[in-house]
C-alpha positions in Angstrom: 217.4 132.7 105.1 220.5 134.5 104.1 222.5 136.4 106.4 222.5 140.0 106.2 225.5 142.1 108.0 224.0 144.5 110.8 220.3 142.6 110.0 218.0 141.6 112.7 215.5 138.9 112.7 211.8 139.7 114.0 209.7 136.9 114.8 206.0 137.5 114.5 202.7 135.9 116.4 199.3 135.1 115.6 197.7 138.5 116.4 200.1 140.2 113.8 199.0 137.7 111.3 195.4 138.5 111.8 195.8 142.0 111.9 197.5 141.8 108.5 195.0 139.6 107.0 198.1 136.6 106.5 200.2 139.2 104.4 202.5 138.8 107.3 203.1 135.1 108.7 203.7 134.0 112.1 206.7 132.0 112.7 206.8 128.7 114.8 209.3 129.7 117.5 212.9 127.7 117.9 215.9 128.0 119.1 218.9 125.6 118.9 222.1 125.8 120.2 224.8 125.7 117.4 227.6 123.1 117.9 230.5 123.8 120.3 232.9 124.5 117.0 230.5 127.2 115.8 229.4 128.7 119.2 233.0 129.3 119.9 233.6 131.6 117.0 230.5 133.2 116.2 229.1 136.3 118.0 225.2 135.8 117.3 223.2 136.9 120.1 219.6 135.7 120.5 217.3 138.3 122.8 213.6 137.5 123.4 211.1 140.5 123.9 207.4 139.7 124.3 204.9 142.5 123.8 201.2 142.2 124.2 198.7 145.3 123.5 196.1 145.9 125.9 193.8 143.3 127.0 190.6 145.4 125.7 192.3 146.1 122.5 190.6 145.0 119.3 192.3 143.1 116.7 190.7 143.1 113.4 192.1 143.1 109.5 193.7 146.5 108.7 192.2 148.0 106.0 195.4 148.7 104.1 195.7 144.8 104.3 192.8 144.1 102.4 192.3 143.9 98.5 188.9 145.8 97.5 187.2 142.2 97.0 188.7 140.5 99.8 186.9 139.6 103.0 188.8 139.4 106.2 190.1 135.9 107.0 189.6 136.2 111.2 186.9 137.5 113.1 187.8 140.5 115.6 188.7 139.4 118.8 190.2 141.2 122.0 193.8 140.8 122.7 192.8 139.4 126.2 190.6 137.1 124.7 193.1 136.1 122.2 195.8 135.3 124.9 193.3 133.3 127.0 192.1 131.1 124.3 196.3 130.4 124.0 196.4 129.6 127.6 193.8 127.3 127.6 195.2 125.4 124.2 198.3 125.1 125.8 197.2 123.9 129.3 194.2 121.6 128.2 195.8 119.4 125.6 194.2 121.7 122.6 191.1 122.9 124.5 190.0 119.4 125.4 189.8 118.8 129.0 191.2 115.6 130.8 188.8 113.2 132.2 191.5 111.3 134.8 
């Protein structure tokens, strides 16, 4: 990605992807420290801000993100249920419980 003077990079997540019917695609979030030689002369800053809609907010495709003959790619889901499913996938090895 080219550097844009005074620009910002915004990583969106899965809910925004669902709201836009994949018009905006979520990104894999990775932060890698640059080599010391680069870091010592670079003014880059990385700030983190996470935002989640209210637990009961319904996430469904925005009408403006659908072509006339297109269907939503995702079923409606509450923000809370979506977040819970993410936690389950992270804490149970992809949704399968360990028997050990």
